[in-house]
C-alpha positions as CSV (number, residue, x, y, z in Angstrom):
1,D,29.2,129.0,87.1
2,P,32.6,130.6,86.3
3,D,31.7,131.3,82.7
4,L,28.5,133.2,83.8
5,K,30.4,135.1,86.5
6,F,33.0,136.2,83.9
7,E,30.2,137.2,81.4
8,I,28.5,139.3,84.0
9,F,31.8,141.2,84.7
10,E,32.2,141.6,80.9
11,R,28.7,143.2,80.6
12,L,29.4,145.5,83.6
13,N,32.8,146.5,82.1
14,T,31.8,149.9,80.8
15,G,34.4,152.3,82.2
16,A,36.2,155.0,80.3
17,I,39.0,152.4,79.6
18,P,37.3,149.0,79.5
19,L,39.2,146.2,81.1
20,N,40.7,143.5,78.8
21,E,40.1,139.8,79.4
22,M,43.1,139.3,81.6
23,E,42.3,142.3,83.7
24,L,38.8,140.9,84.2
25,R,40.2,137.5,85.2
26,N,42.3,139.4,87.8
27,C,39.0,140.5,89.3
28,V,37.0,137.3,88.9
29,Y,39.6,134.7,89.9
30,R,41.3,136.2,92.9
31,G,43.5,133.7,94.7
32,K,46.9,132.1,94.8
33,Y,47.0,131.2,91.2
34,I,46.7,134.7,89.8
35,E,49.5,135.8,92.1
36,L,51.7,132.9,90.8
37,L,51.1,133.9,87.2
38,K,52.2,137.4,88.1
39,K,55.3,136.1,89.7
40,L,56.2,134.1,86.6
41,A,55.5,137.1,84.4
42,D,58.3,138.8,86.3
43,D,60.9,136.3,85.2
44,D,63.8,138.1,83.6
45,I,64.3,135.7,80.7
46,F,60.6,135.6,79.9
47,T,60.3,139.4,79.7
48,E,63.6,139.6,77.7
49,L,62.3,137.1,75.1
50,G,58.9,138.7,74.8
51,G,60.3,142.3,74.6
52,L,57.9,143.1,77.5
53,K,57.8,145.8,80.1
54,K,57.4,144.6,83.6
55,P,54.9,144.7,84.9
56,D,52.7,145.3,81.8
57,K,50.0,147.8,82.8
58,R,47.3,145.8,80.9
59,M,48.6,142.4,82.1
60,K,49.5,141.1,78.7
61,D,52.6,139.5,80.2
62,V,50.4,137.6,82.7
63,E,48.1,136.4,80.0
64,L,51.0,134.9,78.1
65,V,52.0,133.0,81.3
66,L,48.3,131.8,81.5
67,R,48.5,130.6,77.9
68,F,51.5,128.4,78.8
69,A,49.8,127.2,82.0
70,A,46.5,126.3,80.4
71,F,48.2,124.1,77.8
72,Y,50.6,122.7,80.4
73,H,47.7,121.7,82.6
74,A,45.1,120.5,80.1
75,T,47.5,119.6,77.2
76,Y,46.7,120.7,73.6
77,L,44.9,117.4,73.1
78,K,42.1,118.6,75.4
79,Y,41.9,122.1,74.0
80,Q,38.4,123.3,73.0
81,S,37.7,126.7,71.5
82,P,37.1,129.5,72.3
83,M,40.4,130.2,73.9
84,K,38.8,132.6,76.3
85,R,36.8,129.8,77.9
86,F,39.8,127.5,77.8
87,F,41.8,130.0,79.8
88,N,39.0,130.8,82.2
89,Q,38.5,127.1,83.0
90,D,42.2,126.9,83.9
91,M,41.9,130.0,86.1
92,E,38.9,128.5,87.9
93,K,40.3,125.0,88.4
94,Y,43.6,126.3,89.8
95,K,42.4,129.4,91.6
96,N,43.6,128.1,94.9
97,I,46.5,126.1,93.5
98,N,48.4,123.9,96.0
99,E,52.1,124.1,96.7
100,A,53.1,121.0,94.7
101,D,51.2,122.1,91.6
102,A,52.6,125.6,91.9
103,D,56.2,124.3,92.2
104,A,55.7,122.0,89.2
105,L,54.3,124.8,87.0
106,L,57.1,127.2,88.1
107,D,59.8,124.6,87.2
108,A,58.2,123.8,83.8
109,F,57.9,127.5,82.9
110,K,61.5,128.3,83.8
111,K,62.8,125.2,81.9
112,S,60.9,126.2,78.8
113,V,62.0,129.8,78.7
114,Q,65.6,128.8,79.3
115,I,65.5,126.3,76.4
116,V,63.8,128.7,74.0
117,K,66.3,131.4,74.8
118,S,69.1,129.0,74.0
119,L,67.4,128.1,70.7
120,F,66.4,131.5,69.4
121,G,67.6,134.4,71.7
122,S,66.0,137.7,70.6
123,S,64.2,136.0,67.7
124,A,62.2,133.8,70.0
125,F,58.4,133.7,69.2
126,K,58.9,135.5,65.9
127,R,58.5,134.0,62.4
128,F,61.2,133.5,59.9
129,Y,60.1,134.2,56.3
130,R,61.7,132.4,53.4
131,G,62.8,134.3,50.3
132,T,61.1,134.3,46.9
133,Q,62.1,133.9,43.3
134,S,62.5,137.6,42.9
135,D,64.4,138.0,46.2
136,P,65.8,134.8,47.6
137,N,66.8,136.4,50.9
138,G,64.7,135.4,53.9
139,I,64.1,137.6,57.0
140,W,63.1,137.4,60.6
141,E,60.0,139.2,61.7
142,S,61.4,142.3,63.3
143,Q,58.5,143.3,65.6
144,Q,55.4,141.1,65.7
145,F,55.2,138.5,68.6
146,N,53.5,135.3,67.3
147,T,51.5,133.9,70.1
148,S,51.0,130.6,68.2
149,L,54.7,130.1,68.0
150,Y,54.9,131.0,71.7
151,D,52.4,128.4,72.6
152,V,54.2,125.5,70.8
153,L,57.8,126.5,71.7
154,M,56.9,126.9,75.3
155,G,54.7,123.8,75.2
156,V,57.0,121.2,73.8
157,F,60.1,121.5,76.0
158,H,58.8,121.6,79.6
159,D,58.9,117.8,79.8
160,K,62.1,117.2,77.9
161,D,65.5,116.4,79.4
162,K,67.5,119.7,79.2
163,N,70.8,117.9,78.6
164,Q,69.4,116.0,75.6
165,V,67.9,119.2,74.2
166,Y,71.1,121.1,74.5
167,A,73.1,118.3,72.9
168,A,70.8,118.5,69.9
169,L,70.2,122.3,70.0
170,D,71.6,123.0,66.5
171,S,69.4,120.4,64.8
172,I,66.3,121.5,66.7
173,R,66.8,125.1,65.8
174,E,67.4,124.3,62.1
175,G,64.4,122.0,62.1
176,L,62.0,124.6,63.6
177,I,63.1,127.3,61.1
178,N,62.6,124.8,58.3
179,L,59.1,124.0,59.6
180,M,58.1,127.7,59.6
181,T,59.5,128.3,56.1
182,T,58.7,125.1,54.1
183,N,55.7,123.3,55.7
184,Q,52.5,125.1,54.5
185,D,50.3,123.2,57.0
186,Y,52.5,124.6,59.8
187,I,52.6,128.1,58.3
188,D,48.8,128.1,58.1
189,S,48.5,126.8,61.7
190,I,50.5,129.8,63.1
191,T,48.9,132.5,60.9
192,L,45.3,131.6,60.0
193,G,42.4,130.8,62.3
194,T,44.9,130.1,65.0
195,S,42.4,129.4,67.8
196,E,40.6,126.7,65.8
197,V,41.0,123.3,67.4
198,D,42.4,121.6,64.2
199,R,45.0,124.4,63.8
200,V,46.0,124.3,67.4
201,R,46.5,120.5,67.4
202,R,48.3,120.6,64.0
203,R,51.0,123.1,65.1
204,F,51.5,121.3,68.4
205,D,51.7,117.9,66.6
206,L,54.2,119.0,64.0
207,T,56.4,120.7,66.5
208,R,56.4,117.9,69.0
209,M,57.0,115.2,66.3
210,L,59.9,117.2,65.0
211,V,61.6,117.6,68.4
212,D,60.9,114.0,69.5
213,D,62.3,112.7,66.2
214,I,65.5,114.7,66.6
215,L,66.0,113.8,70.2
216,T,65.5,110.1,69.3
217,N,67.9,110.0,66.4
218,Y,70.5,112.7,67.0
219,R,73.2,110.1,68.2
220,Q,73.0,108.3,64.9
221,Q,74.9,109.3,61.7
222,P,73.8,113.0,61.5
223,R,71.7,114.1,58.6
224,C,72.0,117.8,59.4
225,F,75.2,119.9,59.4
226,S,76.0,121.8,62.6
227,L,75.3,125.4,63.2
228,Q,79.0,125.9,63.9
229,L,79.8,124.7,60.4
230,K,77.2,126.9,58.9
231,R,78.6,129.9,60.6
232,E,82.1,129.0,59.4
233,L,81.0,128.6,55.8
234,Y,79.0,131.9,56.0
235,D,82.0,133.8,57.5
236,A,84.3,132.4,54.8
237,D,81.9,133.2,51.9
238,P,78.2,134.1,52.3
239,T,77.5,133.5,48.6
240,C,74.7,131.1,47.7
241,T,76.2,128.3,45.6
242,I,72.9,128.0,43.6
243,C,72.0,131.6,42.7
244,A,75.4,133.2,43.3
245,Q,73.9,136.1,45.3
246,K,74.9,137.1,48.8
247,I,73.0,135.5,51.7
248,Q,72.1,138.4,53.9
249,D,71.4,136.6,57.2
250,V,73.1,133.4,58.5
251,D,69.7,132.1,59.6
252,D,68.6,132.3,56.0
253,A,71.5,130.0,55.0
254,A,71.0,126.3,54.4
255,V,73.9,123.9,54.4
256,D,73.2,121.4,51.7
257,H,74.9,118.1,50.8
258,I,76.9,118.3,47.6
259,D,76.6,114.6,47.2
260,Q,73.0,114.2,48.4
261,Y,72.3,112.4,51.6
262,W,69.7,110.1,50.0
263,R,72.4,109.0,47.6
264,G,74.7,108.1,50.4
265,G,76.5,111.4,50.8
266,K,78.0,111.9,54.2
267,T,77.3,114.8,56.6
268,I,80.9,116.0,56.7
269,P,82.4,119.5,55.9
270,E,83.9,118.3,52.6
271,N,80.4,117.5,51.4
272,A,78.8,120.8,52.4
273,R,77.7,123.8,50.4
274,L,75.9,127.0,51.4
275,T,72.7,128.1,49.9
276,H,69.7,130.3,50.5
277,R,66.8,128.5,52.2
278,Y,64.6,129.4,49.3
279,C,67.1,128.3,46.6
280,N,67.7,125.0,48.4
281,M,63.9,124.4,48.6
282,A,63.3,125.4,45.0
283,R,66.2,123.4,43.4
284,S,65.6,120.2,41.5
285,R,65.7,117.3,43.9
286,S,68.1,115.5,41.5
287,D,70.7,118.3,41.9
């Protein structure tokens, strides 16, 4: 019983510096799989996005790769808490992984990190916080790595066509930032009780639905303005057209329709205005 074996190791783990869960797995599940996870943890893009040292002395980088692999193999629909057991089951099942499965995992992992880097660069796996009434400026989390965001961002792109994703990159980026600033269900799912089954499924569902919807519809009359236009408007004048205060970060800028889209307003530069995300969210929908 792999769970029993792991539990025995946990109970014997009484050294001066106790081993963490991933270090224990390195002892319990020796084989081809753990070596593959270590290899993937050495990927340059992955370590850059995670701000990780390689190799991490406590194997935190390897555990992040395992998180991706477990959801890749089982899918989030089959996730059951606790996460420790979910990860252990993946380690046991693929302990002596065959070459075909190893190659598929490697390709999926590398595709995901490449897409996430294109989307968010150094802000990957970090939250963006919207502004408030007293201070409408939103900010990126400067330090904290959000593993729940990591799970979903890595988990939704490995089976997507890269060319389609890159063609719709601006819309996907804007949609994901909007999710983490305006959708309270999503915000809760990445911050509260994050290992609970309902929260895991909710954040995966919302992320996947957003991305799938954008990829399905991006060739039609666009509803979202491009990132290039947003940057041009920001460079020309970073003032919010609603509150008249300076927008401190281009990622906190929302490009809104002057003549609203639902009224038939077109998504063209002449119909665009720059606002804070908070101000755009808080405005009257009739504006």
